[in-house]
C-alpha positions as CSV (number, residue, x, y, z in Angstrom):
1,M,32.2,-4.0,-8.1
2,S,33.7,-2.5,-5.0
3,R,31.8,-1.9,-1.7
4,Q,30.6,1.5,-0.8
5,H,31.7,2.4,2.7
6,L,29.2,4.5,4.7
7,P,29.9,7.4,7.0
8,N,29.6,6.7,10.8
9,R,26.6,9.1,11.1
10,R,23.9,8.8,8.5
11,P,20.1,9.1,8.1
12,A,18.0,6.1,9.2
13,A,14.3,5.1,9.2
14,T,12.4,2.1,10.8
15,V,9.5,0.1,9.3
16,R,7.4,-2.8,10.6
17,T,6.8,-5.7,8.2
18,T,5.2,-9.1,8.5
19,W,5.9,-12.6,7.0
20,Q,2.8,-14.6,6.5
21,T,3.1,-18.4,6.7
22,E,0.7,-21.3,7.1
23,G,1.7,-21.3,10.8
24,G,0.9,-17.7,11.4
25,T,2.2,-14.2,11.0
26,H,5.7,-13.1,12.1
27,T,6.2,-9.4,12.7
28,I,9.6,-7.8,12.5
29,H,10.9,-4.2,12.6
30,L,13.7,-3.2,10.2
31,T,15.8,-0.1,10.2
32,A,17.4,1.3,7.0
33,G,20.5,3.3,6.7
34,Y,21.1,5.7,3.8
35,D,24.2,7.2,2.3
36,L,24.7,10.9,2.2
37,D,23.1,11.0,-1.3
38,G,19.9,9.5,0.1
39,N,20.3,6.0,-1.3
40,L,19.3,2.9,0.7
41,R,22.6,1.1,1.6
42,E,21.9,-1.1,4.6
43,V,19.1,-2.8,6.6
44,F,19.2,-3.9,10.2
45,Y,17.0,-6.1,12.3
46,A,15.4,-3.7,14.9
47,D,12.9,-5.8,16.9
48,G,10.2,-8.4,16.8
49,Q,11.6,-11.8,17.7
50,K,12.6,-13.2,21.1
51,T,16.3,-13.3,22.1
52,G,17.6,-16.8,21.4
53,A,14.9,-17.5,18.8
54,G,16.3,-19.1,15.6
55,L,14.3,-16.8,13.4
56,R,15.9,-13.8,15.0
57,D,19.4,-15.1,14.0
58,V,18.2,-15.7,10.4
59,V,16.7,-12.2,10.2
60,Q,20.0,-10.7,11.4
61,D,22.1,-12.7,9.0
62,A,19.7,-11.9,6.1
63,C,20.0,-8.2,6.9
64,V,23.8,-8.4,6.8
65,L,23.8,-10.1,3.4
66,I,21.2,-7.8,1.9
67,S,23.2,-4.8,3.2
68,L,26.3,-6.1,1.5
69,L,24.4,-6.5,-1.8
70,L,23.2,-2.9,-1.5
71,Q,26.7,-1.6,-0.7
72,H,28.0,-3.4,-3.8
73,G,25.4,-1.6,-6.0
74,V,22.8,-4.3,-6.5
75,P,19.4,-2.5,-7.0
76,R,16.9,-3.2,-4.2
77,D,14.2,-4.2,-6.7
78,Q,16.5,-6.8,-8.2
79,I,17.1,-8.3,-4.8
80,A,13.4,-8.6,-4.1
81,K,12.6,-10.0,-7.5
82,S,15.2,-12.7,-7.1
83,M,13.6,-14.2,-4.0
84,S,11.1,-17.1,-4.1
85,S,7.4,-16.7,-3.6
86,Q,4.3,-18.8,-3.1
87,T,0.5,-18.5,-3.2
88,L,-0.9,-18.5,0.3
89,Y,-4.6,-17.9,0.9
90,G,-5.0,-16.5,-2.6
91,S,-2.1,-14.0,-2.4
92,T,1.4,-14.2,-3.7
93,V,3.8,-13.9,-0.7
94,P,7.5,-14.4,-0.1
95,T,8.4,-18.0,0.7
96,T,10.9,-17.0,3.4
97,I,11.6,-14.3,5.9
98,I,14.5,-13.3,3.7
99,G,12.2,-12.5,0.8
100,T,10.0,-10.6,3.2
101,I,13.0,-8.4,4.2
102,A,13.9,-7.9,0.5
103,G,10.4,-6.9,-0.3
104,A,10.3,-4.4,2.6
105,L,13.2,-2.5,1.0
106,G,10.8,-0.6,-1.1
107,K,8.9,0.6,2.0
108,L,12.3,1.5,3.6
109,D,13.4,3.4,0.5
110,A,10.2,5.4,0.5
111,L,10.8,6.4,4.2
112,N,14.1,8.0,3.5
113,P,14.3,10.8,6.0
114,D,16.7,12.8,3.9
115,P,15.9,12.3,0.2
116,E,17.9,13.9,-2.6
């Protein structure tokens, strides 16, 4: 499968999401980029963690990897379904921040500012 290259200027939308852990709640903002047909093709870390924080680096790297999967045609729901989850306080939640980002893809797809 070849990678779909995106135009320099494209629609984008930003969403806030949270990762719930036993140690607390981590809030991050993600920005999605769409191709000219309105398909979600990339996700970027927008804000939420302090500069120099290890979690910020993990979020940025996860966004790059998820974007590459999207650009190679992997469906967003398949990415999210492949991530691990756990039961925390009676709810099923992603085990990692990477799973949280993958789960937020549905919210980002729904925010498409320029749908087909």
